C-alpha positions in Angstrom: 8.7 -51.5 -94.3 7.7 -55.1 -93.3 9.9 -57.3 -95.5 7.1 -59.8 -96.2 4.7 -57.1 -97.2 7.3 -55.4 -99.3 7.8 -58.6 -101.2 4.1 -58.9 -101.7 3.9 -55.4 -103.0 6.8 -55.9 -105.3 5.4 -59.1 -106.6 2.0 -57.5 -107.2 3.6 -54.6 -109.1 5.9 -56.8 -111.2 3.3 -59.6 -111.6 -0.2 -58.3 -110.9 -1.5 -61.9 -111.1 -0.3 -62.1 -107.5 -2.3 -59.1 -106.4 -4.7 -61.5 -104.6 -1.9 -62.0 -102.0 -2.6 -58.5 -100.8 -6.2 -59.3 -99.9 -5.0 -61.0 -96.6 -2.6 -58.2 -95.7 -5.2 -55.9 -94.0 -3.6 -56.0 -90.5 -0.1 -55.4 -91.7 -1.2 -52.6 -94.0 -3.0 -51.0 -91.2 0.1 -51.1 -89.0 2.2 -49.6 -91.8 -0.3 -46.8 -92.5 -0.2 -45.9 -88.8 3.6 -45.2 -89.1 3.6 -43.8 -92.6 4.7 -40.4 -91.5 8.1 -41.8 -90.4 8.8 -43.6 -93.8 10.3 -42.3 -97.0 7.8 -41.0 -99.5 8.7 -43.8 -102.0 7.6 -46.4 -99.4 4.4 -44.4 -98.7 3.6 -44.4 -102.5 4.3 -48.2 -102.7 2.0 -48.7 -99.7 -0.7 -46.5 -101.4 -0.6 -48.8 -104.5 -0.9 -51.9 -102.3 -3.7 -50.3 -100.4 -5.6 -49.2 -103.5 -5.2 -52.6 -105.2 -6.5 -54.3 -102.0 -9.6 -52.0 -102.0 -10.1 -52.6 -105.8 -10.1 -56.4 -105.7 -12.3 -56.2 -102.6 -14.9 -54.3 -104.5 -14.4 -51.0 -102.7 -13.9 -48.8 -105.8 -14.5 -45.4 -104.0 -11.8 -46.3 -101.4 -9.4 -47.4 -104.2 -10.0 -44.1 -106.0 -9.4 -42.1 -102.9 -6.2 -43.8 -102.1 -4.9 -43.5 -105.7 -5.7 -39.8 -105.9 -4.0 -39.2 -102.5 -0.9 -41.0 -103.8 -0.8 -38.9 -106.9 -1.1 -35.7 -104.8 1.9 -36.9 -102.7 3.9 -37.8 -105.8 3.3 -34.3 -107.3 4.3 -32.7 -104.0 7.5 -34.7 -103.6 8.4 -34.8 -107.3 8.4 -38.7 -107.3 6.7 -40.0 -110.4 7.9 -43.6 -110.6 4.5 -44.9 -109.5 2.3 -42.4 -111.4 1.4 -44.9 -114.1 0.1 -47.5 -111.6 -1.8 -44.9 -109.6 -3.4 -43.5 -112.7 -4.4 -46.9 -114.0 -6.0 -47.8 -110.6 -7.8 -44.5 -110.6 -9.3 -45.2 -114.1 -10.3 -48.8 -113.2 -11.8 -47.6 -109.9 -13.8 -44.9 -111.7 -15.1 -47.4 -114.3 -16.0 -49.9 -111.6 -17.9 -47.2 -109.8 -19.8 -46.3 -113.0 -18.1 -42.8 -113.4 -17.1 -42.8 -117.0 -16.4 -39.1 -117.2 -14.0 -39.2 -114.3 -12.4 -42.3 -115.8 -11.9 -40.6 -119.1 -10.3 -37.6 -117.4 -7.9 -39.8 -115.5 -7.0 -41.7 -118.7 -6.3 -38.5 -120.6 -3.9 -37.5 -117.8 -2.2 -40.9 -118.1 -1.9 -40.5 -121.9 -0.3 -37.0 -121.3 2.7 -38.7 -119.6 4.0 -39.3 -123.2 7.7 -40.3 -123.2 7.6 -41.5 -119.6 5.1 -44.2 -120.4 6.4 -47.8 -120.4 5.2 -50.5 -122.8 3.1 -52.0 -120.1 1.4 -48.6 -119.5 0.6 -48.3 -123.2 -1.0 -51.8 -123.2 -3.1 -50.6 -120.3 -4.1 -47.4 -122.1 -5.4 -49.4 -125.1 -7.2 -51.7 -122.8 -8.9 -48.9 -120.9 -9.8 -47.1 -124.1 -11.4 -50.2 -125.3 -13.3 -50.6 -122.0 -14.7 -47.0 -122.3 -15.6 -47.6 -125.9 -17.5 -50.7 -125.0 -19.5 -48.9 -122.3 -20.2 -46.1 -124.8 -21.5 -48.8 -127.3 -18.7 -48.1 -129.8 -18.1 -51.8 -130.7 -15.6 -51.1 -133.6 -13.4 -48.9 -131.4 -13.6 -51.3 -128.5 -12.6 -54.2 -130.7 -9.6 -52.3 -132.2 -8.3 -51.1 -128.8 -8.6 -54.6 -127.3 -6.6 -56.1 -130.2 -3.9 -53.4 -129.8 -3.8 -54.1 -126.0 -3.3 -57.8 -126.7 -0.6 -57.1 -129.3 1.4 -54.9 -127.0 1.0 -57.3 -124.1 2.3 -60.3 -126.2 5.1 -58.2 -127.7 6.2 -56.9 -124.2 5.8 -60.3 -122.6 3.2 -59.6 -119.9 1.2 -62.8 -119.7 -1.2 -61.7 -117.0 -2.2 -58.7 -119.1 -2.3 -60.9 -122.2 -4.9 -63.0 -120.4 -7.1 -59.9 -119.6 -6.8 -58.6 -123.1 -7.9 -62.0 -124.5 -10.9 -62.1 -122.2 -12.0 -58.7 -123.4 -11.5 -59.6 -127.0 -13.3 -62.9 -126.5 -16.3 -61.1 -125.1 -16.4 -58.5 -128.0 -16.1 -61.2 -130.6 -18.9 -63.4 -129.1 -21.4 -60.5 -128.8 -20.3 -59.5 -132.4 -21.3 -62.9 -133.8 -17.8 -64.4 -134.1 -18.4 -67.2 -131.7 -15.6 -69.4 -133.0 -13.0 -66.6 -132.7 -14.3 -65.7 -129.2 -14.1 -69.3 -128.1 -10.5 -69.5 -129.3 -9.5 -66.3 -127.4 -11.3 -67.7 -124.3 -9.4 -71.0 -124.5 -6.1 -69.2 -124.7 -7.0 -67.0 -121.7 -7.9 -70.0 -119.7 -4.6 -71.7 -120.6 -2.7 -68.6 -119.5 -4.6 -68.4 -116.2 -3.9 -72.0 -115.5 -0.2 -71.6 -116.3 0.1 -68.6 -114.0 -1.7 -70.4 -111.1 -3.5 -67.1 -110.5 -6.9 -67.3 -108.6 -7.8 -63.8 -109.7 -7.4 -64.6 -113.3 -9.2 -67.9 -112.8 -12.1 -65.9 -111.3 -12.3 -63.6 -114.3 -11.9 -66.4 -116.9 -14.7 -68.4 -115.3 -17.1 -65.5 -115.4 -16.3 -64.8 -119.1 -16.8 -68.5 -119.8 -20.2 -68.3 -118.1 -21.1 -65.2 -120.1 -20.1 -67.0 -123.4 -22.2 -70.1 -122.5 -25.1 -67.8 -121.7 -24.8 -66.1 -125.1 -24.8 -69.6 -126.7 -27.8 -70.6 -124.5 -25.8 -73.5 -123.0 -27.3 -73.7 -119.5 -25.2 -76.5 -118.0 -21.8 -75.1 -118.9 -22.9 -71.7 -117.8 -24.0 -72.9 -114.3 -20.7 -74.9 -114.0 -18.6 -71.9 -114.9 -20.6 -69.7 -112.4 -20.1 -72.2 -109.6 -16.4 -72.3 -110.3 -16.0 -68.5 -110.6 -18.1 -67.5 -107.7 -16.5 -70.2 -105.5 -13.1 -68.7 -106.3 -14.3 -65.2 -105.7 -15.8 -66.2 -102.3 -12.6 -68.0 -101.2 -10.3 -65.1 -102.1 -12.6 -62.2 -101.4 -12.6 -61.0 -105.1 -15.4 -58.5 -105.5 -14.0 -56.8 -108.6 -14.3 -58.5 -112.0 -12.6 -56.9 -115.1 -15.8 -57.1 -117.1 -16.4 -54.6 -119.8 -20.2 -55.1 -119.7 -21.5 -54.7 -116.2 -25.1 -55.4 -117.2 -24.1 -58.8 -118.4 -22.3 -59.5 -115.2 -25.5 -58.4 -113.3 -27.5 -60.9 -115.4 -25.1 -63.7 -114.5 -25.8 -62.8 -110.9 -29.5 -63.0 -111.5 -29.0 -66.5 -112.9 -26.8 -67.5 -110.0 -29.3 -66.3 -107.4 -32.1 -68.2 -109.1 -30.0 -71.3 -109.2 -28.8 -70.9 -105.6 -25.1 -70.6 -106.6 -23.0 -68.9 -103.9 -25.9 -66.5 -103.0 -24.2 -64.6 -100.2 -21.1 -63.9 -102.4 -23.3 -63.0 -105.4 -25.2 -60.4 -103.3 -21.9 -59.0 -102.0 -20.6 -58.7 -105.6 -23.8 -56.9 -106.7 -23.6 -54.4 -103.9 -19.9 -53.8 -104.4 -20.3 -53.1 -108.2 -23.8 -51.5 -107.9 -24.7 -54.0 -110.6 -28.1 -53.7 -112.4 -29.3 -56.0 -115.2 -31.1 -54.6 -118.2 -34.5 -55.7 -116.9 -35.0 -55.1 -113.1 -35.0 -58.5 -111.4 -38.3 -57.8 -109.6 -39.1 -61.5 -109.2 -35.7 -62.5 -107.8 -36.4 -62.8 -104.1 -32.8 -62.5 -102.9 -31.7 -59.7 -105.1 -29.9 -57.1 -102.9 -32.0 -54.1 -103.6 -30.8 -50.9 -101.9 -34.4 -50.1 -101.0 -37.6 -52.1 -100.7 -41.0 -50.5 -100.5 -44.0 -52.6 -99.4 -47.5 -51.1 -99.7 -49.9 -54.0 -99.9 -51.3 -54.8 -96.5 -49.4 -51.9 -94.9 -46.5 -49.6 -95.5 -42.9 -50.6 -95.0 -39.6 -49.1 -96.2 -36.4 -51.1 -96.0 -32.8 -49.9 -96.6 -31.1 -53.2 -97.4 -32.5 -55.5 -94.8 -33.2 -52.8 -92.2 -36.3 -50.8 -91.7 -35.8 -47.0 -92.2 -36.1 -45.2 -88.9 -38.0 -42.0 -88.7 -37.5 -39.1 -86.3 -39.6 -38.6 -83.2 -42.1 -36.5 -85.3 -42.7 -39.5 -87.6 -42.3 -39.8 -91.3 -44.4 -36.8 -92.3 -44.6 -35.3 -95.7 -41.5 -37.1 -97.2 -43.1 -40.5 -96.8 -46.4 -39.1 -98.1 -44.6 -38.0 -101.2 -43.1 -41.5 -101.6 -46.5 -43.2 -101.1 -48.3 -40.9 -103.6 -45.5 -41.4 -106.1 -46.0 -45.2 -105.8 -49.8 -44.8 -106.1 -49.5 -42.6 -109.2 -47.3 -45.2 -111.0 -43.8 -44.9 -109.6 -42.2 -43.6 -112.8 -42.5 -40.4 -114.8 -45.1 -38.8 -112.6 -45.6 -35.1 -113.3 -44.5 -32.8 -110.5 -47.6 -30.7 -110.7 -49.7 -33.9 -110.3 -47.8 -34.8 -107.2 -48.1 -31.3 -105.8 -51.9 -31.2 -106.5 -52.3 -34.5 -104.7 -50.3 -33.5 -101.6 -51.3 -29.8 -101.4 -54.7 -29.6 -103.1 -55.8 -26.3 -101.5 -52.5 -24.4 -102.0 -51.6 -22.1 -104.8 -49.4 -23.6 -107.5 -46.3 -21.7 -106.7 -46.4 -22.5 -103.0 -47.3 -26.1 -103.8 -44.2 -26.4 -106.0 -42.0 -24.9 -103.3 -43.4 -27.4 -100.8 -42.8 -30.2 -103.2 -39.1 -29.2 -103.7 -38.5 -29.0 -100.0 -40.2 -32.3 -99.4 -38.2 -34.0 -102.1 -35.0 -32.8 -100.5 -36.1 -34.1 -97.1 -37.0 -37.5 -98.7 -33.6 -37.8 -100.3 -32.0 -36.9 -97.0 -34.1 -39.5 -95.2 -33.1 -42.2 -97.7 -29.5 -41.0 -97.6 -29.4 -41.7 -101.3 -29.7 -39.0 -104.1 -30.1 -41.6 -106.8 -33.1 -43.5 -105.4 -35.6 -40.8 -106.5 -34.9 -39.1 -109.9 -36.3 -35.8 -111.0 -36.0 -35.2 -114.7 -37.8 -32.9 -117.1 -40.5 -32.1 -114.5 -41.2 -35.7 -113.8 -40.4 -37.8 -110.7 -39.4 -41.4 -110.7 -38.2 -44.1 -108.4 -34.9 -45.5 -109.7 -35.7 -48.9 -111.2 -32.2 -50.2 -110.5 -32.3 -49.2 -106.8 -35.9 -49.3 -105.5 -38.1 -52.4 -105.5 -41.8 -51.9 -104.9 -44.3 -54.7 -104.4 -46.9 -53.1 -106.7 -44.2 -53.0 -109.4 -43.4 -56.6 -108.9 -47.1 -57.6 -109.1 -47.8 -56.1 -112.5 -45.3 -58.1 -114.5 -46.3 -61.2 -112.6 -49.9 -60.7 -113.7 -48.7 -60.1 -117.3 -46.6 -63.2 -117.2 -49.5 -65.3 -116.1 -51.7 -63.9 -118.9 -49.0 -64.7 -121.4 -48.6 -68.3 -120.0 -52.3 -68.9 -120.4 -52.3 -67.5 -124.0 -49.4 -69.9 -124.8 -51.0 -73.0 -123.3 -54.7 -72.2 -123.7 -56.7 -73.9 -120.8 -54.1 -76.7 -120.6 -51.9 -75.0 -117.9 -51.1 -77.7 -115.3 -52.2 -77.5 -111.7 -48.6 -77.0 -110.5 -48.1 -74.0 -112.8 -51.4 -72.4 -111.6 -50.4 -73.0 -108.0 -46.9 -71.6 -108.5 -48.3 -68.3 -109.9 -50.9 -68.1 -107.1 -48.3 -68.5 -104.4 -46.1 -65.8 -106.0 -49.0 -63.4 -106.2 -50.1 -64.0 -102.6 -46.5 -63.5 -101.4 -46.7 -60.0 -102.7 -50.4 -59.2 -102.2 -50.5 -59.2 -98.4 -53.6 -57.0 -98.3 -55.1 -53.9 -99.9 -52.9 -51.0 -101.0 -52.1 -48.8 -98.0 -55.1 -49.8 -96.0 -54.3 -47.7 -92.9 -53.7 -44.4 -94.8 -56.0 -41.4 -95.2 -58.5 -41.5 -98.0 -56.1 -39.8 -100.4 -57.8 -40.1 -103.9 -54.6 -41.5 -105.4 -54.5 -44.3 -102.8 -58.1 -45.3 -103.5 -57.6 -45.3 -107.2 -54.4 -47.5 -107.0 -56.1 -49.8 -104.4 -59.0 -50.5 -106.8 -56.8 -50.9 -109.8 -54.7 -53.6 -108.0 -57.9 -55.3 -106.8 -59.3 -55.4 -110.4 -56.1 -57.0 -111.6 -56.2 -59.5 -108.7 -59.9 -60.4 -109.4 -59.2 -61.0 -113.1 -56.2 -63.1 -112.2 -58.2 -65.2 -109.7 -61.1 -65.7 -112.1 -58.8 -67.1 -114.7 -56.9 -69.1 -112.2 -60.2 -70.6 -110.7 -61.4 -71.5 -114.2 -58.1 -73.3 -114.9 -58.3 -75.2 -111.6 -62.0 -76.2 -112.2 -61.2 -77.4 -115.7 -58.3 -79.4 -114.3 -60.7 -81.1 -111.9 -59.6 -79.2 -108.8 -62.5 -77.0 -107.7 -61.3 -77.2 -104.1 -58.1 -75.5 -105.1 -60.1 -72.7 -106.7 -62.2 -72.2 -103.6 -59.2 -72.3 -101.4 -57.5 -69.6 -103.5 -60.5 -67.2 -103.0 -60.6 -67.9 -99.3 -56.9 -67.2 -98.8 -57.3 -63.9 -100.7 -60.3 -63.0 -98.6 -58.2 -63.6 -95.5 -55.8 -60.9 -96.5 -58.3 -58.5 -97.9 -61.6 -59.2 -96.1 -63.3 -55.9 -97.3 -62.9 -56.7 -101.0 -66.6 -57.6 -101.7 -66.0 -58.9 -105.3 -63.8 -61.7 -103.9 -66.8 -63.0 -101.9 -69.0 -62.8 -105.0 -66.5 -64.8 -107.1 -66.2 -67.4 -104.3 -70.0 -67.7 -104.1 -70.1 -68.3 -107.9 -67.3 -70.8 -107.6 -69.2 -72.8 -104.8 -72.4 -72.7 -106.8 -70.8 -74.0 -110.0 -69.4 -76.9 -108.1 -72.6 -77.9 -106.4 -72.0 -76.4 -103.0 -74.8 -73.9 -102.5 -74.7 -74.1 -98.7 -71.1 -72.9 -98.7 -72.0 -70.1 -101.1 -74.7 -68.8 -98.8 -72.3 -69.1 -95.8 -69.8 -66.9 -97.7 -72.5 -64.3 -98.1 -73.2 -64.4 -94.3 -69.5 -64.0 -93.6 -69.4 -60.9 -95.9 -72.5 -59.4 -94.3 -71.0 -59.9 -90.8 -67.6 -58.3 -91.8 -69.2 -55.3 -93.5 -71.6 -54.8 -90.6 -68.8 -55.0 -88.0 -66.1 -53.1 -89.8 -68.0 -50.6 -91.9 -71.5 -50.6 -90.5 -72.7 -51.3 -94.1 -74.6 -53.9 -96.0 -73.5 -55.8 -99.1 -74.1 -54.0 -102.4 -77.3 -54.6 -104.4 -75.3 -56.8 -106.9 -74.2 -59.1 -104.1 -77.6 -59.2 -102.5 -79.1 -60.1 -105.9 -76.6 -62.9 -106.2 -77.6 -64.2 -102.7 -81.2 -64.0 -103.6 -80.7 -66.1 -106.7 -78.9 -68.7 -104.5 -82.0 -69.0 -102.3 -84.4 -69.4 -105.2 -84.7 -72.9 -106.6 -84.0 -73.6 -110.2 -82.4 -70.3 -110.8 -78.7 -71.0 -111.8 -76.0 -68.5 -111.3 -74.1 -67.4 -114.4 -70.4 -67.8 -114.7 -68.3 -64.6 -114.3 
């Protein structure tokens, strides 16, 4: 075995604070793997541990688990069990990192079954991993007890790198449990250990825990500073695995970092590697790395990551229709029979259900992701953690705007109004699925979104007018008409806006624009309501009421 690599592996196993040294050994490890059949089994097992650790710290949990399990299989076949503890621990951590708690628990039970062969360090790891599982299960008391026992064994055995990890876990549990003083003391001790060991990997983990603690205490400046430090270290060393017992909290730190433009490329890589998802889907975070993005306003587009999903020569067909109808009917918790009726209205129920089942299978195969679309208890949903939809992002934005107006009354500043308008217009690029067939579900969804948009614009225009900026109100309507020129109510609201601000000529010109668009595109005339509004404009001394 390469002597330099052998030293790195030995250092990593004896002092895992040095495991970051393995991150840059890719080429050498590849060379050694190529000649593994000519080496003693003990060397192959040591190489497996090095390889698994490299995958783990690089955020490739599935690869780490695969390598660890292969190593355990070889150890059983050869009767070599010196490295079993390490391989089992890596398998547990990789399973937890991948979100597979049942598999992690199974691996941990097999590690515990080793009994007398377990070393003191192995026992410290067992307590730590028990605590991690308990924290994920919401069992705070058990998690706290196991973390304290892991710390006690680490201190007694003299394993400073593991003492640091145990203190970080205990600090986190104490802070969320309300013992901020105790948590801060544990965090300070962990930071001192990391500094003494000169270990970037521990520095990375302590910085993230410090950011989490600052966030719990609503201390924004220290939180951002800790995030900058931690994510910079992570980027420099390629650390895409954090020993964080609460992945949702780590995901929320990533949301904060992206909003503050802190190491955005690294943060996106960390989210992807850990499949991180915050408690509330970050629908408004533009750079969040959604596995899938679905755009429906102004036209249909489906992205996997940053790339458009390619269809076969026959086109998207029924699978995409199922996706579109699911979006139109609300995206979440839509009854299967409702979807089947919408897609196969003239087919008997049994055949429609069979067609639905086959189409759902084809959709999942097209997405190459079984978790993106979830079927549970006869209801179909898009996975909120994996699929972003523009209509789903619009709804909370409208709600947020309404809440902001309730909080400020009519005193919302012009910059606030403009900010909300730009956010809405970035999402509303036109009517819902304008080029699709006249599927009733599409029509209903299209009109629901337009109704919310019209209400939003009316309140926005009123705010601009009261702030002395009627031109901004008119410009807002005009920009919306540009993206949805067949939405007749937009023209009426713009006509009213012009009339209220003493610009009747422009109000009448707006009507003429509408008449021309409808005649050219639809071979239709404006509705009686719009014609009556136009007539009132032409009559003198007959003011138009406010909406």
